[in-house]
N, CA, C and O atoms as a GROMACS GRO file, in nm:
protein
  532
    1UNK      N    1  12.536  12.989   8.536
    1UNK     CA    2  12.516  12.848   8.556
    1UNK      C    3  12.386  12.826   8.634
    1UNK      O    4  12.359  12.897   8.731
    2UNK      N    5  12.308  12.730   8.592
    2UNK     CA    6  12.180  12.699   8.655
    2UNK      C    7  12.192  12.567   8.732
    2UNK      O    8  12.234  12.466   8.676
    3UNK      N    9  12.155  12.568   8.860
    3UNK     CA   10  12.157  12.448   8.942
    3UNK      C   11  12.029  12.370   8.918
    3UNK      O   12  11.919  12.423   8.932
    4UNK      N   13  12.043  12.242   8.879
    4UNK     CA   14  11.926  12.161   8.845
    4UNK      C   15  11.904  12.049   8.946
    4UNK      O   16  11.887  11.933   8.906
    5UNK      N   17  11.904  12.079   9.073
    5UNK     CA   18  11.874  11.978   9.174
    5UNK      C   19  11.724  11.959   9.187
    5UNK      O   20  11.646  12.044   9.143
    6UNK      N   21  11.683  11.850   9.246
    6UNK     CA   22  11.541  11.821   9.264
    6UNK      C   23  11.496  11.867   9.402
    6UNK      O   24  11.563  11.842   9.503
    7UNK      N   25  11.383  11.934   9.405
    7UNK     CA   26  11.322  11.973   9.531
    7UNK      C   27  11.263  11.853   9.603
    7UNK      O   28  11.254  11.744   9.546
    8UNK      N   29  11.222  11.874   9.727
    8UNK     CA   30  11.174  11.765   9.811
    8UNK      C   31  11.054  11.692   9.751
    8UNK      O   32  11.050  11.569   9.753
    9UNK      N   33  10.957  11.765   9.697
    9UNK     CA   34  10.838  11.699   9.641
    9UNK      C   35  10.873  11.616   9.519
    9UNK      O   36  10.825  11.503   9.505
   10UNK      N   37  10.955  11.670   9.430
   10UNK     CA   38  10.994  11.598   9.309
   10UNK      C   39  11.079  11.474   9.344
   10UNK      O   40  11.061  11.368   9.285
   11UNK      N   41  11.170  11.489   9.441
   11UNK     CA   42  11.254  11.377   9.485
   11UNK      C   43  11.168  11.267   9.546
   11UNK      O   44  11.186  11.149   9.515
   12UNK      N   45  11.074  11.306   9.633
   12UNK     CA   46  10.985  11.207   9.696
   12UNK      C   47  10.902  11.133   9.590
   12UNK      O   48  10.886  11.012   9.598
   13UNK      N   49  10.851  11.206   9.492
   13UNK     CA   50  10.770  11.143   9.387
   13UNK      C   51  10.853  11.041   9.309
   13UNK      O   52  10.806  10.931   9.280
   14UNK      N   53  10.977  11.078   9.274
   14UNK     CA   54  11.062  10.983   9.203
   14UNK      C   55  11.093  10.863   9.291
   14UNK      O   56  11.081  10.749   9.246
   15UNK      N   57  11.132  10.886   9.417
   15UNK     CA   58  11.167  10.776   9.508
   15UNK      C   59  11.049  10.682   9.529
   15UNK      O   60  11.068  10.561   9.542
   16UNK      N   61  10.928  10.734   9.534
   16UNK     CA   62  10.810  10.650   9.555
   16UNK      C   63  10.781  10.561   9.434
   16UNK      O   64  10.714  10.459   9.449
   17UNK      N   65  10.831  10.597   9.317
   17UNK     CA   66  10.820  10.509   9.199
   17UNK      C   67  10.936  10.410   9.194
   17UNK      O   68  10.918  10.294   9.160
   18UNK      N   69  11.057  10.457   9.227
   18UNK     CA   70  11.181  10.381   9.210
   18UNK      C   71  11.208  10.281   9.323
   18UNK      O   72  11.241  10.166   9.295
   19UNK      N   73  11.195  10.323   9.448
   19UNK     CA   74  11.232  10.235   9.559
   19UNK      C   75  11.152  10.105   9.565
   19UNK      O   76  11.210  10.003   9.602
   20UNK      N   77  11.023  10.101   9.532
   20UNK     CA   78  10.953   9.973   9.531
   20UNK      C   79  11.012   9.871   9.433
   20UNK      O   80  10.992   9.751   9.450
   21UNK      N   81  11.083   9.918   9.331
   21UNK     CA   82  11.145   9.826   9.234
   21UNK      C   83  11.261   9.748   9.296
   21UNK      O   84  11.308   9.650   9.238
   22UNK      N   85  11.308   9.791   9.413
   22UNK     CA   86  11.413   9.717   9.484
   22UNK      C   87  11.356   9.595   9.558
   22UNK      O   88  11.432   9.505   9.595
   23UNK      N   89  11.226   9.591   9.577
   23UNK     CA   90  11.163   9.478   9.646
   23UNK      C   91  11.113   9.379   9.542
   23UNK      O   92  11.065   9.418   9.436
   24UNK      N   93  11.125   9.252   9.574
   24UNK     CA   94  11.091   9.147   9.478
   24UNK      C   95  11.218   9.108   9.404
   24UNK      O   96  11.326   9.158   9.436
   25UNK      N   97  11.206   9.025   9.311
   25UNK     CA   98  11.323   8.979   9.236
   25UNK      C   99  11.300   9.007   9.088
   25UNK      O  100  11.279   8.916   9.008
   26UNK      N  101  11.303   9.137   9.054
   26UNK     CA  102  11.275   9.181   8.917
   26UNK      C  103  11.385   9.276   8.871
   26UNK      O  104  11.362   9.396   8.858
   27UNK      N  105  11.506   9.223   8.846
   27UNK     CA  106  11.619   9.311   8.812
   27UNK      C  107  11.598   9.396   8.688
   27UNK      O  108  11.645   9.509   8.683
   28UNK      N  109  11.529   9.345   8.590
   28UNK     CA  110  11.505   9.425   8.470
   28UNK      C  111  11.413   9.543   8.499
   28UNK      O  112  11.432   9.652   8.443
   29UNK      N  113  11.315   9.523   8.585
   29UNK     CA  114  11.225   9.633   8.623
   29UNK      C  115  11.304   9.742   8.695
   29UNK      O  116  11.284   9.861   8.669
   30UNK      N  117  11.393   9.701   8.786
   30UNK     CA  118  11.477   9.798   8.857
   30UNK      C  119  11.571   9.869   8.760
   30UNK      O  120  11.585   9.991   8.765
   31UNK      N  121  11.635   9.794   8.672
   31UNK     CA  122  11.731   9.852   8.577
   31UNK      C  123  11.664   9.950   8.482
   31UNK      O  124  11.732  10.037   8.426
   32UNK      N  125  11.534   9.940   8.462
   32UNK     CA  126  11.464  10.031   8.372
   32UNK      C  127  11.466  10.175   8.424
   32UNK      O  128  11.439  10.268   8.347
   33UNK      N  129  11.497  10.196   8.551
   33UNK     CA  130  11.508  10.330   8.607
   33UNK      C  131  11.643  10.394   8.577
   33UNK      O  132  11.664  10.511   8.607
   34UNK      N  133  11.736  10.317   8.519
   34UNK     CA  134  11.873  10.361   8.497
   34UNK      C  135  11.901  10.381   8.348
   34UNK      O  136  11.846  10.310   8.263
   35UNK      N  137  11.987  10.478   8.318
   35UNK     CA  138  12.026  10.502   8.179
   35UNK      C  139  12.118  10.390   8.131
   35UNK      O  140  12.173  10.315   8.211
   36UNK      N  141  12.133  10.380   8.000
   36UNK     CA  142  12.220  10.276   7.941
   36UNK      C  143  12.364  10.287   7.990
   36UNK      O  144  12.433  10.186   8.000
   37UNK      N  145  12.409  10.409   8.021
   37UNK     CA  146  12.548  10.430   8.064
   37UNK      C  147  12.560  10.456   8.214
   37UNK      O  148  12.660  10.512   8.258
   38UNK      N  149  12.461  10.416   8.291
   38UNK     CA  150  12.456  10.446   8.434
   38UNK      C  151  12.574  10.387   8.510
   38UNK      O  152  12.631  10.284   8.473
   39UNK      N  153  12.608  10.456   8.619
   39UNK     CA  154  12.707  10.407   8.716
   39UNK      C  155  12.634  10.383   8.847
   39UNK      O  156  12.554  10.466   8.890
   40UNK      N  157  12.662  10.268   8.910
   40UNK     CA  158  12.602  10.232   9.038
   40UNK      C  159  12.711  10.177   9.129
   40UNK      O  160  12.793  10.097   9.085
   41UNK      N  161  12.711  10.219   9.256
   41UNK     CA  162  12.801  10.159   9.354
   41UNK      C  163  12.731  10.151   9.489
   41UNK      O  164  12.640  10.229   9.518
   42UNK      N  165  12.775  10.056   9.570
   42UNK     CA  166  12.728  10.042   9.707
   42UNK      C  167  12.842   9.982   9.789
   42UNK      O  168  12.945   9.949   9.732
   43UNK      N  169  12.828   9.968   9.921
   43UNK     CA  170  12.939   9.917  10.002
   43UNK      C  171  12.988   9.778   9.960
   43UNK      O  172  13.105   9.747   9.981
   44UNK      N  173  12.902   9.695   9.903
   44UNK     CA  174  12.944   9.562   9.857
   44UNK      C  175  13.008   9.566   9.719
   44UNK      O  176  13.070   9.469   9.676
   45UNK      N  177  12.992   9.677   9.649
   45UNK     CA  178  13.044   9.694   9.513
   45UNK      C  179  13.107   9.833   9.502
   45UNK      O  180  13.061   9.917   9.424
   46UNK      N  181  13.214   9.857   9.580
   46UNK     CA  182  13.269   9.993   9.587
   46UNK      C  183  13.326  10.045   9.456
   46UNK      O  184  13.327  10.166   9.434
   47UNK      N  185  13.372   9.959   9.368
   47UNK     CA  186  13.423  10.004   9.239
   47UNK      C  187  13.310  10.024   9.139
   47UNK      O  188  13.330  10.083   9.033
   48UNK      N  189  13.193   9.974   9.172
   48UNK     CA  190  13.073  10.001   9.095
   48UNK      C  191  13.053   9.915   8.972
   48UNK      O  192  13.139   9.836   8.931
   49UNK      N  193  12.937   9.933   8.916
   49UNK     CA  194  12.897   9.870   8.790
   49UNK      C  195  12.867   9.983   8.693
   49UNK      O  196  12.807  10.084   8.730
   50UNK      N  197  12.910   9.966   8.569
   50UNK     CA  198  12.893  10.070   8.468
   50UNK      C  199  12.813  10.013   8.351
   50UNK      O  200  12.851   9.911   8.293
   51UNK      N  201  12.706  10.079   8.317
   51UNK     CA  202  12.625  10.037   8.204
   51UNK      C  203  12.515   9.941   8.244
   51UNK      O  204  12.526   9.869   8.343
   52UNK      N  205  12.410   9.940   8.166
   52UNK     CA  206  12.291   9.862   8.199
   52UNK      C  207  12.321   9.712   8.207
   52UNK      O  208  12.264   9.643   8.291
   53UNK      N  209  12.409   9.659   8.122
   53UNK     CA  210  12.440   9.515   8.124
   53UNK      C  211  12.502   9.476   8.258
   53UNK      O  212  12.461   9.376   8.317
   54UNK      N  213  12.599   9.553   8.306
   54UNK     CA  214  12.660   9.524   8.436
   54UNK      C  215  12.560   9.543   8.549
   54UNK      O  216  12.558   9.466   8.644
   55UNK      N  217  12.477   9.648   8.539
   55UNK     CA  218  12.377   9.672   8.642
   55UNK      C  219  12.280   9.555   8.654
   55UNK      O  220  12.254   9.507   8.764
   56UNK      N  221  12.228   9.508   8.542
   56UNK     CA  222  12.132   9.397   8.546
   56UNK      C  223  12.198   9.274   8.606
   56UNK      O  224  12.136   9.205   8.687
   57UNK      N  225  12.321   9.244   8.569
   57UNK     CA  226  12.391   9.128   8.624
   57UNK      C  227  12.406   9.141   8.775
   57UNK      O  228  12.382   9.044   8.848
   58UNK      N  229  12.444   9.258   8.823
   58UNK     CA  230  12.458   9.280   8.968
   58UNK      C  231  12.322   9.276   9.037
   58UNK      O  232  12.306   9.210   9.139
   59UNK      N  233  12.224   9.346   8.982
   59UNK     CA  234  12.090   9.347   9.041
   59UNK      C  235  12.031   9.206   9.045
   59UNK      O  236  11.960   9.172   9.140
   60UNK      N  237  12.060   9.126   8.945
   60UNK     CA  238  12.008   8.989   8.942
   60UNK      C  239  12.058   8.912   9.066
   60UNK      O  240  11.979   8.845   9.132
   61UNK      N  241  12.187   8.921   9.096
   61UNK     CA  242  12.243   8.852   9.213
   61UNK      C  243  12.191   8.913   9.343
   61UNK      O  244  12.151   8.841   9.435
   62UNK      N  245  12.191   9.045   9.351
   62UNK     CA  246  12.153   9.116   9.473
   62UNK      C  247  12.006   9.094   9.508
   62UNK      O  248  11.974   9.063   9.623
   63UNK      N  249  11.918   9.109   9.412
   63UNK     CA  250  11.775   9.093   9.439
   63UNK      C  251  11.738   8.947   9.466
   63UNK      O  252  11.646   8.921   9.543
   64UNK      N  253  11.808   8.853   9.404
   64UNK     CA  254  11.782   8.711   9.430
   64UNK      C  255  11.811   8.677   9.576
   64UNK      O  256  11.742   8.595   9.636
   65UNK      N  257  11.914   8.741   9.633
   65UNK     CA  258  11.950   8.718   9.774
   65UNK      C  259  11.859   8.793   9.869
   65UNK      O  260  11.848   8.756   9.986
   66UNK      N  261  11.794   8.899   9.822
   66UNK     CA  262  11.716   8.987   9.910
   66UNK      C  263  11.579   9.022   9.850
   66UNK      O  264  11.547   9.140   9.837
   67UNK      N  265  11.500   8.923   9.815
   67UNK     CA  266  11.373   8.956   9.747
   67UNK      C  267  11.271   9.026   9.835
   67UNK      O  268  11.180   9.092   9.784
   68UNK      N  269  11.284   9.012   9.967
   68UNK     CA  270  11.180   9.065  10.056
   68UNK      C  271  11.220   9.193  10.130
   68UNK      O  272  11.145   9.240  10.215
   69UNK      N  273  11.336   9.248  10.098
   69UNK     CA  274  11.371   9.373  10.165
   69UNK      C  275  11.282   9.485  10.114
   69UNK      O  276  11.228   9.478  10.004
   70UNK      N  277  11.268   9.588  10.197
   70UNK     CA  278  11.180   9.700  10.164
   70UNK      C  279  11.256   9.830  10.192
   70UNK      O  280  11.313   9.849  10.299
   71UNK      N  281  11.255   9.917  10.092
   71UNK     CA  282  11.325  10.045  10.100
   71UNK      C  283  11.224  10.158  10.102
   71UNK      O  284  11.125  10.155  10.029
   72UNK      N  285  11.247  10.258  10.187
   72UNK     CA  286  11.158  10.373  10.190
   72UNK      C  287  11.238  10.503  10.195
   72UNK      O  288  11.346  10.510  10.253
   73UNK      N  289  11.183  10.603  10.133
   73UNK     CA  290  11.241  10.736  10.127
   73UNK      C  291  11.208  10.808  10.256
   73UNK      O  292  11.092  10.812  10.296
   74UNK      N  293  11.309  10.866  10.323
   74UNK     CA  294  11.284  10.938  10.448
   74UNK      C  295  11.316  11.086  10.439
   74UNK      O  296  11.289  11.161  10.532
   75UNK      N  297  11.374  11.129  10.327
   75UNK     CA  298  11.404  11.271  10.309
   75UNK      C  299  11.498  11.290  10.193
   75UNK      O  300  11.544  11.193  10.132
   76UNK      N  301  11.527  11.416  10.162
   76UNK     CA  302  11.616  11.444  10.051
   76UNK      C  303  11.677  11.583  10.064
   76UNK      O  304  11.626  11.670  10.135
   77UNK      N  305  11.786  11.600   9.993
   77UNK     CA  306  11.848  11.731   9.974
   77UNK      C  307  11.882  11.741   9.826
   77UNK      O  308  11.926  11.643   9.766
   78UNK      N  309  11.862  11.857   9.765
   78UNK     CA  310  11.895  11.869   9.624
   78UNK      C  311  12.047  11.864   9.601
   78UNK      O  312  12.124  11.923   9.678
   79UNK      N  313  12.087  11.795   9.496
   79UNK     CA  314  12.226  11.795   9.448
   79UNK      C  315  12.219  11.815   9.297
   79UNK      O  316  12.110  11.809   9.238
   80UNK      N  317  12.332  11.838   9.234
   80UNK     CA  318  12.335  11.859   9.090
   80UNK      C  319  12.266  11.744   9.018
   80UNK      O  320  12.302  11.628   9.040
   81UNK      N  321  12.170  11.773   8.934
   81UNK     CA  322  12.097  11.677   8.851
   81UNK      C  323  12.011  11.579   8.930
   81UNK      O  324  11.965  11.479   8.873
   82UNK      N  325  11.987  11.605   9.058
   82UNK     CA  326  11.906  11.509   9.131
   82UNK      C  327  11.892  11.542   9.278
   82UNK      O  328  11.864  11.655   9.316
   83UNK      N  329  11.914  11.439   9.361
   83UNK     CA  330  11.893  11.456   9.504
   83UNK      C  331  11.976  11.356   9.584
   83UNK      O  332  12.010  11.248   9.536
   84UNK      N  333  12.006  11.395   9.706
   84UNK     CA  334  12.063  11.304   9.804
   84UNK      C  335  11.943  11.240   9.871
   84UNK      O  336  11.865  11.307   9.938
   85UNK      N  337  11.930  11.108   9.853
   85UNK     CA  338  11.815  11.034   9.903
   85UNK      C  339  11.849  10.976  10.041
   85UNK      O  340  11.940  10.894  10.054
   86UNK      N  341  11.776  11.019  10.142
   86UNK     CA  342  11.786  10.957  10.274
   86UNK      C  343  11.686  10.843  10.275
   86UNK      O  344  11.569  10.862  10.240
   87UNK      N  345  11.730  10.724  10.315
   87UNK     CA  346  11.643  10.608  10.306
   87UNK      C  347  11.650  10.522  10.431
   87UNK      O  348  11.742  10.533  10.512
   88UNK      N  349  11.549  10.437  10.443
   88UNK     CA  350  11.544  10.333  10.547
   88UNK      C  351  11.517  10.201  10.476
   88UNK      O  352  11.435  10.195  10.384
   89UNK      N  353  11.586  10.096  10.519
   89UNK     CA  354  11.564   9.963  10.462
   89UNK      C  355  11.535   9.864  10.574
   89UNK      O  356  11.599   9.866  10.679
   90UNK      N  357  11.437   9.778  10.551
   90UNK     CA  358  11.408   9.664  10.638
   90UNK      C  359  11.453   9.541  10.561
   90UNK      O  360  11.397   9.507  10.456
   91UNK      N  361  11.557   9.472  10.615
   91UNK     CA  362  11.622   9.365  10.542
   91UNK      C  363  11.607   9.234  10.619
   91UNK      O  364  11.674   9.214  10.720
   92UNK      N  365  11.519   9.143  10.574
   92UNK     CA  366  11.507   9.014  10.641
   92UNK      C  367  11.636   8.932  10.626
   92UNK      O  368  11.691   8.918  10.517
   93UNK      N  369  11.681   8.880  10.739
   93UNK     CA  370  11.798   8.792  10.742
   93UNK      C  371  11.759   8.674  10.831
   93UNK      O  372  11.761   8.685  10.954
   94UNK      N  373  11.724   8.562  10.769
   94UNK     CA  374  11.673   8.448  10.847
   94UNK      C  375  11.547   8.493  10.920
   94UNK      O  376  11.460   8.556  10.860
   95UNK      N  377  11.536   8.460  11.050
   95UNK     CA  378  11.417   8.498  11.126
   95UNK      C  379  11.420   8.644  11.173
   95UNK      O  380  11.319   8.693  11.224
   96UNK      N  381  11.532   8.712  11.158
   96UNK     CA  382  11.546   8.851  11.204
   96UNK      C  383  11.526   8.948  11.088
   96UNK      O  384  11.525   8.910  10.971
   97UNK      N  385  11.509   9.074  11.125
   97UNK     CA  386  11.502   9.182  11.027
   97UNK      C  387  11.601   9.289  11.070
   97UNK      O  388  11.592   9.342  11.181
   98UNK      N  389  11.694   9.321  10.982
   98UNK     CA  390  11.790   9.428  11.008
   98UNK      C  391  11.729   9.558  10.958
   98UNK      O  392  11.683   9.566  10.844
   99UNK      N  393  11.728   9.659  11.044
   99UNK     CA  394  11.679   9.791  11.007
   99UNK      C  395  11.802   9.879  10.981
   99UNK      O  396  11.886   9.894  11.069
  100UNK      N  397  11.811   9.935  10.862
  100UNK     CA  398  11.928  10.014  10.824
  100UNK      C  399  11.885  10.149  10.768
  100UNK      O  400  11.782  10.160  10.702
  101UNK      N  401  11.965  10.250  10.796
  101UNK     CA  402  11.944  10.383  10.741
  101UNK      C  403  12.070  10.424  10.665
  101UNK      O  404  12.181  10.388  10.704
  102UNK      N  405  12.052  10.498  10.558
  102UNK     CA  406  12.164  10.543  10.480
  102UNK      C  407  12.124  10.653  10.385
  102UNK      O  408  12.014  10.708  10.392
  103UNK      N  409  12.216  10.684  10.295
  103UNK     CA  410  12.192  10.784  10.193
  103UNK      C  411  12.244  10.732  10.060
  103UNK      O  412  12.326  10.641  10.055
  104UNK      N  413  12.196  10.790   9.954
  104UNK     CA  414  12.252  10.762   9.823
  104UNK      C  415  12.233  10.884   9.734
  104UNK      O  416  12.134  10.958   9.746
  105UNK      N  417  12.329  10.904   9.646
  105UNK     CA  418  12.314  11.009   9.547
  105UNK      C  419  12.231  10.952   9.433
  105UNK      O  420  12.248  10.837   9.393
  106UNK      N  421  12.141  11.033   9.382
  106UNK     CA  422  12.056  10.995   9.269
  106UNK      C  423  12.063  11.110   9.169
  106UNK      O  424  12.006  11.217   9.191
  107UNK      N  425  12.134  11.087   9.059
  107UNK     CA  426  12.149  11.190   8.957
  107UNK      C  427  12.084  11.140   8.829
  107UNK      O  428  12.108  11.028   8.785
  108UNK      N  429  12.000  11.226   8.770
  108UNK     CA  430  11.919  11.186   8.656
  108UNK      C  431  11.946  11.270   8.532
  108UNK      O  432  11.985  11.386   8.539
  109UNK      N  433  11.924  11.205   8.420
  109UNK     CA  434  11.928  11.269   8.290
  109UNK      C  435  11.808  11.217   8.213
  109UNK      O  436  11.793  11.096   8.196
  110UNK      N  437  11.724  11.306   8.166
  110UNK     CA  438  11.604  11.269   8.090
  110UNK      C  439  11.519  11.164   8.164
  110UNK      O  440  11.466  11.071   8.104
  111UNK      N  441  11.507  11.183   8.296
  111UNK     CA  442  11.422  11.098   8.376
  111UNK      C  443  11.481  10.965   8.420
  111UNK      O  444  11.414  10.889   8.490
  112UNK      N  445  11.605  10.936   8.379
  112UNK     CA  446  11.669  10.810   8.416
  112UNK      C  447  11.794  10.837   8.500
  112UNK      O  448  11.862  10.938   8.482
  113UNK      N  449  11.822  10.747   8.593
  113UNK     CA  450  11.938  10.762   8.680
  113UNK      C  451  12.065  10.734   8.601
  113UNK      O  452  12.079  10.627   8.541
  114UNK      N  453  12.158  10.829   8.601
  114UNK     CA  454  12.288  10.806   8.538
  114UNK      C  455  12.397  10.781   8.641
  114UNK      O  456  12.504  10.731   8.607
  115UNK      N  457  12.371  10.816   8.766
  115UNK     CA  458  12.467  10.788   8.873
  115UNK      C  459  12.391  10.767   9.003
  115UNK      O  460  12.306  10.847   9.042
  116UNK      N  461  12.424  10.656   9.071
  116UNK     CA  462  12.361  10.619   9.197
  116UNK      C  463  12.468  10.557   9.286
  116UNK      O  464  12.517  10.447   9.260
  117UNK      N  465  12.504  10.630   9.392
  117UNK     CA  466  12.608  10.584   9.484
  117UNK      C  467  12.544  10.570   9.622
  117UNK      O  468  12.490  10.666   9.677
  118UNK      N  469  12.552  10.450   9.678
  118UNK     CA  470  12.484  10.415   9.802
  118UNK      C  471  12.586  10.408   9.916
  118UNK      O  472  12.694  10.350   9.902
  119UNK      N  473  12.549  10.469  10.030
  119UNK     CA  474  12.636  10.472  10.148
  119UNK      C  475  12.557  10.435  10.273
  119UNK      O  476  12.452  10.492  10.300
  120UNK      N  477  12.610  10.338  10.349
  120UNK     CA  478  12.553  10.307  10.480
  120UNK      C  479  12.650  10.218  10.555
  120UNK      O  480  12.737  10.153  10.496
  121UNK      N  481  12.633  10.215  10.687
  121UNK     CA  482  12.714  10.129  10.773
  121UNK      C  483  12.649   9.991  10.769
  121UNK      O  484  12.538   9.972  10.820
  122UNK      N  485  12.716   9.895  10.710
  122UNK     CA  486  12.656   9.763  10.694
  122UNK      C  487  12.704   9.663  10.800
  122UNK      O  488  12.685   9.542  10.783
  123UNK      N  489  12.766   9.710  10.907
  123UNK     CA  490  12.819   9.619  11.008
  123UNK      C  491  12.710   9.534  11.073
  123UNK      O  492  12.731   9.414  11.095
  124UNK      N  493  12.594   9.592  11.104
  124UNK     CA  494  12.485   9.514  11.163
  124UNK      C  495  12.434   9.408  11.065
  124UNK      O  496  12.406   9.295  11.104
  125UNK      N  497  12.424   9.444  10.939
  125UNK     CA  498  12.381   9.350  10.837
  125UNK      C  499  12.482   9.234  10.824
  125UNK      O  500  12.441   9.118  10.816
  126UNK      N  501  12.610   9.264  10.823
  126UNK     CA  502  12.712   9.159  10.812
  126UNK      C  503  12.711   9.067  10.934
  126UNK      O  504  12.729   8.946  10.921
  127UNK      N  505  12.689   9.124  11.053
  127UNK     CA  506  12.678   9.042  11.175
  127UNK      C  507  12.559   8.946  11.164
  127UNK      O  508  12.570   8.828  11.196
  128UNK      N  509  12.445   9.000  11.116
  128UNK     CA  510  12.325   8.916  11.103
  128UNK      C  511  12.349   8.805  11.000
  128UNK      O  512  12.308   8.691  11.021
  129UNK      N  513  12.414   8.837  10.892
  129UNK     CA  514  12.442   8.736  10.788
  129UNK      C  515  12.537   8.629  10.839
  129UNK      O  516  12.530   8.513  10.797
  130UNK      N  517  12.627   8.668  10.930
  130UNK     CA  518  12.721   8.573  10.989
  130UNK      C  519  12.658   8.491  11.101
  130UNK      O  520  12.720   8.397  11.152
  131UNK      N  521  12.535   8.528  11.139
  131UNK     CA  522  12.465   8.455  11.245
  131UNK      C  523  12.497   8.504  11.384
  131UNK      O  524  12.470   8.434  11.482
  132UNK      N  525  12.554   8.625  11.395
  132UNK     CA  526  12.591   8.680  11.525
  132UNK      C  527  12.492   8.782  11.578
  132UNK      O  528  12.518   8.846  11.680
  133UNK      N  529  12.379   8.797  11.510
  133UNK     CA  530  12.283   8.901  11.553
  133UNK      C  531  12.210   8.862  11.679
  133UNK      O  532  12.127   8.937  11.728
   0.00000   0.00000   0.00000
């Protein structure tokens, strides 16, 4: 059996192309990084979205609410078919900016993400959204 994880340089190169697509309100541009049968989940969508149609619908709502957030790659570890992406996000919430760190699995097939699972503690973000920051 051959392990096909991505090394640090390859993971960083992919993340530097993909993560900027999370900024702005361009759900179709972001969805273009995902396969037609992709699975995506995050703390707000724990059961996930399956397939490009569901992804675009979710990304449309998510990016419309957060057009100015910025995501950056801070490191990686190889996993089967991809990498564990360590990231930092700067998320504007009203006059404040929430700084969050987390990880996500990024698994690719033929250059497209087929599975992306996002994990982070969103308690500070929820407090800021509630106006308690």
